[in-house]
N, C-alpha and C positions, 0 to 999 in steps of 0.2 A: 862606620863613621866614628869620630872621635869626638869626645866632649871638650877636648882641651881648647877648642876654638868656640867661643860663645855665639859666633855667628852661624854655626852648623848645628843641625838637629842630631843628637846621638840616638842610639838604638833604644834607649828608654823613652826618649821624646816621640820616636816614631811609634812605639808600642802605645804610648799614652794617647797620640792622636787616633790611631786605630780603634783603641778601646772606647773613646769618646764617641767616634764616628758610628761604631757598630753597637756595642753593649748599652742598652737603655734599659731603665726599669719602668719606662712609660707603657710598655706593652704588657706588663704584668696583669693590671687589672682586666685588659682586653682578653687575656688568654685564660684567667682563671675560671670562667664559666665553662671551658671545655675540660676540665678536669685532668684526669690521667692521659687522655688522648692528646693533650697538648703537647706531651713529650714526643710522640711520634710526629706530630705536625711540625715541630721545630727541627726535627731530623729531616723530614722531607723538604723544608724550606732551605736547610742548609745545603743538601745535595743538589737542589734545583738551582740555587743562585750563588751561595756562599763559596762553596768549594770551586764552581766553575769561574767565579770571579776572581778569586784568590790566585787560580792557576793562570788565568790570562794576564792579570796585573803583574804577576811574577816573571812570566814570561816576557811581556812587553818591556818591563822595567829593565830586565837584564839585556834584553835585545837592543833597546835604544836608551841608555842611560843618560839621558839629556834633561835638563829643566824643562818642565812644561807638561809632562805627563800625558793626559788624554789629546792635547793639541798636537804634541810631537807624533804619537802614534798615528792619529788619523791624518795628518798631514803627510806622512810617509806612505800612507796607503792609498789616499783619495785626493790629496793636494791641500794647499793652503787654504783656499776659499771654504771647502767643506770643513775643515778644521775649525776656522773662525766661526761657523755657524753652529757646529756643536757646543764650542766653549761659550758662545753667547746664550744658547738655550741652557747650558749647565748653570750659567750665572744667573739667568732668570728664575731658575727652579730654586737656587740657594736664596735669592733675593725675596721671593716669595714664601719659602719655607721658614727662615729664621725669624721673621717678625711673627708668623703665626705661633711658633714655639715660645717667643717672649711674651706674647699676649696670653698664652696658656699659663705661664709661669707667673706672670703679675695677677691673673684671675685666681689661680690657687693661693697665692699670697695674700690677695684681698680676702679671701674666705677664712683664711687663718687670723688675719688682723680683725676682720669684723667690721662693724660700723658701715656696712653697705659698699665698701670698697670694691667688692667683687663685681658689682653693676656700675661702678664709676668709670665712665669712659676717658675721662681726662687723667685718672690714675693710670689706667692701663695704657693708653696711647702714649702719653709723656714718658712714663717709665720705661716703656719698650724702646721709644725712640732714644732715650738718653743712653740706655745699655748698649743698643746697637751700635751707635756712634762711638761709645767709649771703646767697645771692643775693636771697632774698625780703626780707630787711630791708635790703639795699641799695637795692633798687628802691622800698620803702616810703619811703626817705629823700629821694625826689624825682628829677627828671629829670636832674640833673647827674651822679648816680651811674648812672642808666640810659644816658647818653651814655658814660661810662666804660665800664662793661659791654659796651656795643655795640663800642666801639672795640677794646677788648682781645680780644674774642672773634672779631671780623672777622679781625683780624691774625694772632692765634694760631691760630685754627680754620680759616681759609680761605685767605688771601693767602700766609702764609709756608709752610704745609704744601703748596700747590700749587707754589709756586716750588721747593720741594726736589724734589718729584716730578718736576717738568719737568727740572730740573738733573740729577737721577739718571737718567732717560731718556736724555738728551743725553750723559752721560759713558758709559752703557751702550753706545750706538751708536757713539761715538767710539772706543772702546776695542776695536772689532771684533766685538762681539756681535750676533747676528741679531735682528731684530724677530720677536717670538712671534706677532704676528698679520699673516695675508696680507691686504693691502690691494690686490692687484694683480688679484684675481679677482672679475668682477662678481657672481657669484652669492653671495659672501661678504657682500656689502652688503644682500642681501634677507633679512629675518627671516622665519622660519618660523611665519607665523600660524595654520598649520593645527593646531598643538598647543596644548592648553590651558595647558600650562606657559608658553608664550610669552605667552599672553593675560593669565594672572595676574601674571606678571613685569611686564608692560606697565602693569598697574593700579597695582603697586607704584612704578613709574617716575613715574607721574602724581602720586602722593601726595608724592613727592620734590620736586614743583613747588609743592606748597601752602605758603601762608604770607604771601600778599601781603595777605590781609585782616587781618593783625595790625597794620600801621602805622597804619591810620585809627582803630584802637580806643585809641591811646595819646592 
């Protein structure tokens, strides 16, 4: 793709879209208690979902290079009716997921501001609705706005926060503080898959890798 046409998404825009859909810092607090074993859990999750999903999306995108993504793929295999059902289910999953993420964001913002805003339902509800409809209207205006949203979200939601976390970690170690995770013991790298809690958590880590199917639908 070329960036010469403002109505088209370029390679950078597709990369940013996939970065936003897949890479997220919200999993870090959940993974931290598992220590060094979280590394192997991420590898298992990647091999069980991310790599197969990437191969399937790549193969189907090149085999049926049409607008529509999942809808086109399923229509070719099972017909238009089943394709519509799948797209509607995908839509409902997004409609339920995005407001929850916005509520989480405004709750965190309320804790930062203080004054009881974190428990203020009007602040969380109205703020989430305003941002949801604002982003919806911006996307309706066309790909140029979508590219702007992708760029801002990638930098403000992934790249800059990641750089800040890495910088703070370096400062923490350079100022004489100890690392809280023991990476020197071999057994700490092996997750305990004998407990259902670890298996359930592994499934949530796999869900964190979902999102590659979004780009072909644009």
